[in-house]
C-alpha positions as CSV (number, residue, x, y, z in Angstrom):
1,M,-4.6,51.9,-54.1
2,V,-4.6,49.8,-50.9
3,D,-3.6,51.3,-47.6
4,W,-1.3,48.7,-46.2
5,S,-0.7,50.4,-42.9
6,V,-4.4,49.9,-42.0
7,I,-4.2,46.2,-43.0
8,Y,-1.0,45.7,-41.0
9,S,-2.5,47.5,-37.9
10,Y,-5.5,45.1,-38.1
11,C,-3.2,42.1,-38.4
12,G,-1.3,43.2,-35.3
13,L,-4.5,43.8,-33.4
14,V,-5.8,40.3,-34.3
15,F,-2.5,38.8,-33.3
16,I,-2.4,40.6,-29.9
17,S,-6.1,39.7,-29.3
18,S,-5.5,36.0,-30.1
19,V,-2.5,35.8,-27.7
20,T,-4.4,37.5,-24.9
21,L,-7.4,35.2,-25.4
22,L,-5.2,32.1,-25.3
23,F,-3.4,33.3,-22.2
24,C,-6.8,33.9,-20.5
25,V,-8.0,30.5,-21.4
26,Y,-4.8,28.9,-20.0
27,L,-5.0,31.0,-16.8
28,I,-8.7,30.0,-16.3
29,K,-7.9,26.3,-16.9
30,Y,-4.9,26.4,-14.5
31,C,-6.9,28.1,-11.7
32,Y,-9.8,25.6,-12.2
33,Q,-7.4,22.7,-11.9
34,R,-5.8,24.1,-8.7
35,W,-9.2,24.7,-7.2
36,R,-10.3,21.2,-8.1
37,D,-7.2,19.6,-6.6
38,L,-7.8,21.5,-3.3
39,V,-11.4,20.5,-3.2
40,E,-10.5,16.8,-3.8
41,D,-7.9,16.9,-1.1
42,E,-10.5,18.3,1.4
43,D,-13.0,15.6,0.3
44,I,-10.5,12.8,0.8
45,E,-9.5,14.2,4.3
46,S,-13.1,14.6,5.3
47,G,-14.1,11.1,4.0
48,T,-16.7,12.2,1.6
49,I,-14.9,10.4,-1.3
50,R,-15.1,6.6,-1.3
51,P,-11.9,4.7,-1.8
52,S,-13.1,3.3,-5.1
53,Q,-13.2,6.9,-6.4
54,L,-9.6,7.6,-5.6
55,P,-6.9,7.2,-8.2
56,I,-5.5,3.7,-8.4
57,N,-2.1,4.5,-6.8
58,T,-3.7,6.1,-3.7
59,F,-6.1,3.1,-3.4
60,V,-3.2,0.6,-3.6
61,I,-1.1,2.6,-1.2
62,N,-4.0,2.7,1.3
63,H,-4.4,-1.1,1.1
64,L,-0.6,-1.5,1.6
65,V,-0.7,0.6,4.7
66,V,-3.5,-1.5,6.1
67,A,-1.5,-4.7,5.3
68,L,1.5,-3.2,7.1
69,Q,-0.5,-2.4,10.2
70,Q,-1.7,-6.0,10.3
71,T,1.8,-7.4,10.0
72,N,3.5,-8.6,13.2
73,L,5.9,-5.6,13.5
74,A,7.5,-6.8,16.7
75,E,8.6,-10.1,15.1
76,L,10.2,-8.2,12.2
77,N,11.9,-5.6,14.4
78,S,13.5,-8.4,16.5
79,D,14.8,-10.1,13.4
80,L,16.3,-7.0,11.7
81,G,19.7,-7.4,13.4
82,E,20.0,-11.0,12.0
83,I,18.7,-10.2,8.6
84,L,20.4,-6.8,7.7
85,Q,23.9,-5.6,8.2
86,E,24.7,-1.9,8.2
87,Q,27.6,-0.7,6.0
88,I,29.1,2.5,4.6
89,Y,28.7,2.6,0.8
90,T,31.8,2.4,-1.4
91,S,31.7,1.3,-5.0
92,S,34.3,-1.4,-4.4
93,T,32.3,-3.2,-1.6
94,C,28.9,-3.4,-3.2
95,K,27.4,-5.5,-6.0
96,N,25.0,-2.7,-7.1
97,D,25.5,1.0,-7.4
98,D,21.8,1.8,-6.8
99,C,18.9,0.7,-4.7
100,V,16.6,-1.5,-6.8
101,I,13.6,-0.6,-4.7
102,C,13.7,3.2,-5.1
103,L,16.1,3.2,-8.1
104,E,18.3,6.0,-6.6
105,E,22.0,5.7,-6.7
106,F,23.9,5.3,-3.5
107,K,26.0,8.3,-2.4
108,K,29.6,7.8,-1.3
109,K,29.9,7.2,2.4
110,E,26.1,6.8,2.7
111,K,24.9,4.3,5.3
112,I,23.2,1.4,3.6
113,R,21.7,-2.0,4.6
114,V,23.0,-5.3,3.2
115,L,21.0,-8.5,3.3
116,V,23.2,-11.0,5.2
117,S,21.9,-14.0,3.2
118,C,22.8,-12.7,-0.3
119,Q,24.8,-9.5,0.2
120,H,22.5,-7.3,-1.9
121,P,22.6,-3.6,-0.8
122,F,19.6,-1.3,-0.3
123,H,18.7,2.0,1.5
124,G,17.7,1.2,5.0
125,H,14.2,2.6,4.8
126,C,13.6,0.9,1.5
127,I,14.5,-2.6,2.5
128,I,12.7,-2.3,5.9
129,T,9.5,-1.3,4.1
130,W,10.0,-4.1,1.6
131,L,10.5,-6.7,4.4
132,F,7.2,-5.6,6.0
133,V,5.4,-6.8,2.9
134,K,7.7,-9.6,1.5
135,R,10.2,-11.8,3.3
136,S,12.5,-12.2,0.3
137,C,15.3,-10.3,-1.4
138,P,13.9,-7.9,-4.1
139,I,16.8,-8.8,-6.5
140,C,17.3,-12.6,-6.3
141,R,14.0,-13.5,-4.4
142,K,15.9,-15.6,-2.0
143,P,13.7,-16.2,1.1
144,I,14.7,-14.4,4.3
145,R,14.7,-16.6,7.3
146,S,15.5,-15.4,10.8
């Protein structure tokens, strides 16, 4: 006759061992990934990684920052008063309920900026950043002239 209690105890032991082994593999993989992220951050800050080795988003963002630094910021800052109008958001006064640049919804009584030429609303920091790069409305592409 077969002693089922011994077989069941082996099955339980195998199950517990498998779960423990999977947990250890996951823990090692997680710790390795965290360590690798920290090392990559230090390498980027120290300059030992070339820009071509960075992920595409970081590479594009770095080029955008350089382009922004080369833009004539004084000209844009002097034109902002003529280009943008500050308003308090209410759903009845705006064409859109969200900022098409960051895709976040406007909150009630939030300060927003509206382009004078086409009356499209945006978050202030979003549209100012946009205007550093492009001098047109992000929605209708109407050129912005001061």
